[in-house]
N, C-alpha and C positions, 0 to 999 in steps of 0.2 A: 731635380733640375732642369733646364729647358735641354732640350735637344740638339746636340751638335749634329754634325755630317754624317750620324750612322746611316748606314743603307739598307733598304728593303728591296733593293735589285739582287738578280742572282750574280753568281760571279761571271765575269766575261768569259767568252766562249776561246778556244784556243785559236790560233791565228790559222788562217788559211793558207795553203801551198799554193804559191802563186800560178803552176802548172795545172790546177786545179779549176774547174769552172764554178764560179758562185751559184748556189744554190738557195732558193727560197724554204724556207724551213718553216711547217707550222708552230704554232705556240705549243709548250709542252705543258703537261698537267701543273709543273713547278710554276711556269710563268702565269698561267691561267689562276691558280692559286693566289699567288702574289698580286694581281691583278684584283682579285676580289678582295682580299684583304685590305689592301689599300683603299679601294674604294669605297669600302665599308667604315673603315677607319676616318677617312676624311668625312662622310657622310653624317656619321656620330659627332665628331667635333664641331661639323658645321653647326647641327642642332646646338649644341651647347653653346657656341658663340652666339646665336640667334636669341637663344632664352637669356644669356645673360646681358644682353644688349637691352632686349625687349623688358626684362624686369628691371632693371636698374632704372631706365628711362620712366617707367610707369610707376614703380614703388621705393625706388633708392636702393642702395647696395644692401642694406641690412637685412633684405627680403631674399637675395640671390642665393643664399645658402640652403635656404628652404625651399627654393625653387628648383634648384639644379645639383644638388650635391649628392643625392642618389644615383641619378644620370652619370655625373660626371664619375663616381668610384667605381662604378661598373663599365665605363668606358675605357677608365685607365688601366682596369684591370685586363682587359684585353688585350693590353699591350704586352702583357706577361707572355704572349706568343712570340715576342720579338726575342727573347732569350734563347728559347727552342729555336726561332730561326739562325740566330748567330751559332749557337752551339752546335747545330747540325754543320753549317758551312765551315766552324772552325775544325770539328773533330774529322771532317772528310775533306780537309785542306790538302792541296797537292804535295805530296812528301818532296823533299829537295834531294835524296840522293839520287846516284846516278842509275839505280837499280829500277827507279820507278818510271825511268825513260824508256828502258829497255824494255819494260814489261807493259804490253798493252792492256792487258787485265787490270792492272794498277791505275793506270792512267782512266780507263773508263769508269773506276769506283771515285777517283777524283773529283769527277763531273757533277756529282749528285749533292755536292754543296749548296744548301738553299740560297743565302744570300752571304755578300761580303763585309758583314759588319763585325767590327772587333768584339768579343765576347763580354771582356770586363768592362769596357766603356758601356756598352747597352745595359749590364746587369746595375751598373752604378747609377745610371738613368731612370730606369724602371723602379729600383728600390727607392731611390729620393721621393720619385711621384707617390709610391705607395705610401711612404712615411707621412706624406702629405695629406692622402685622401683616406687612408686607413687607421692613421692614428690621430693627426691633428685635427682635420674636419670632423671625423665621425666620432672621436671621444669628447671632444670641446666646442659642440655647435654653438653655445652661447658666446664664447670668446672670438670665433671665427666671424660669427653673424657680425657681430659689433667694429670688425676691423674693415676697412677698404680694401685691405691686402689681398684679401680672398677675392674679392671681385678681380681686381688689376691682374692677379695670379692667373685667375680662369682666360681672362681676355688674351694674356700673351701665351698662354697654353694652346689655347683655341687656334687663335690665328697662325701660332708656329705649326701647329700640328695638320690643319686645313692646307696650308701651303706644302708643307713637307709630304704627306701621303697624296696629295693631288700631283705631285711633281712626279713623283714616284710611278704612281698609277697609269699617267699618261706617256711616261718613258717607256714603261713597259708594253703599255698597249700600242703606241705609233712608233716607238724605236727613235724618237728625238720628243724635245720640250720646247715649246714656245719661247721666245726670248724675254719676254715680259716676266714668264713665271720663273725661268731660271734668274732673271734679275732680283726677284722677289725673294726666292728661295735664299740667295747668298747675299743678301743686303739688309733684309728687315729684322735681321738677329742683332743687328746694333742698338736698336731700339727694344725691342721684345725680350732680349737675352737679360739685360740689367733689370729691366721692369718685373721677368719673371723670377729672377734670382733673389732681388731684394724683397719682393714679396712673401717667397718663399720664407726666406731668413725671419722676417718679421713675424710670420705666423709662429714659426717655432720658438722663437724668443716670448712670442706673446702667452705661449701655452705652459711655459714654466711655472706660473702662480698654480692656475688649477691642476696641472699635471702633477705638482707635489702634495695637493691636496689628496686626488685620487690614487696616486702611486707610490708616493712617498719621496723623500730627498733624491732616491737615485733617479727619477726623471729628470730633474735638474741638471744632474751631472752628464744625463744621456744628451739633452738638450744642447750643452754647452759642447759637448763631442762633436755632435753633428754640425753646428754651426763652426767649430774649428777645422773639418773636414772640407767643408762649403769652400772655404777660403780658397784653399790650393787647387779643389777640385774645380771651382769656377775658372780661374786662370788657366788652367790645362785646357779646359773643354773651349774656352773661349779662344785661345790662340790657334786651338786645333782648328776652329771654323775660320779663322783669318788666314790661316795657311789654305784651306779649301777653297776660299772665296778667291784668293790672289789666282791659284792656277784655274779655277773655273773661269774668270772673269779674263784673264790673258786667253785662254783657249777661244774666247769669244771675241775677243778683239782681231785674233789671228785668223778666226773665219771671215769677220767682215772684211779684213785686208784682202783677203783672195778673191 
């Protein structure tokens, strides 16, 4: 599935006491790591986007799989780190009991969380991508090559990821994001999300025939189960993105009015 508003940003710092002076704190190793991760990821997906556009223009969509499938598969595999990022942030999330506020040692431990992304949403996103790159595209190259859906899927993925990772990298590095990048981040999904989801579903559906030949009848039922899950999953993720967009765009309007 396309990526909703999952965050590769660290958890927000605790609010400062009004009586204490504001101190400029140098970036932590955690922040530097996340900047590097997001920068590298944005660069890799930029390469994929450029290759897809160039190959499609020169040779047609049928050559895209041959030209970028391996690079895309390993680039997407790198995103498995985001499950670890979310898991660390979840396992070390601040406890809600009153004891945690009374014990400063517990509060220090709670700040170790890496990002503020929901673990289950992240797992669902990464798993769906792995399904496409490691099972569908890797096992059935002939079927994928004949379909323009593979090209449209990679276009949706790569544009989404270039914008998303660039947004996080800039935000972490400079403490803010230009208006145009924020606008693209929270509006491009109106086009990219249906394009990506539709392409993914078509590739899963198209793999049923060759999948039955290779893996047996169980593959057909597996594909139907995946598609059955995609429908409610797509709705949940899209409405989540709509809610995030509404909040962010309202915040931008309020800043302009000030």
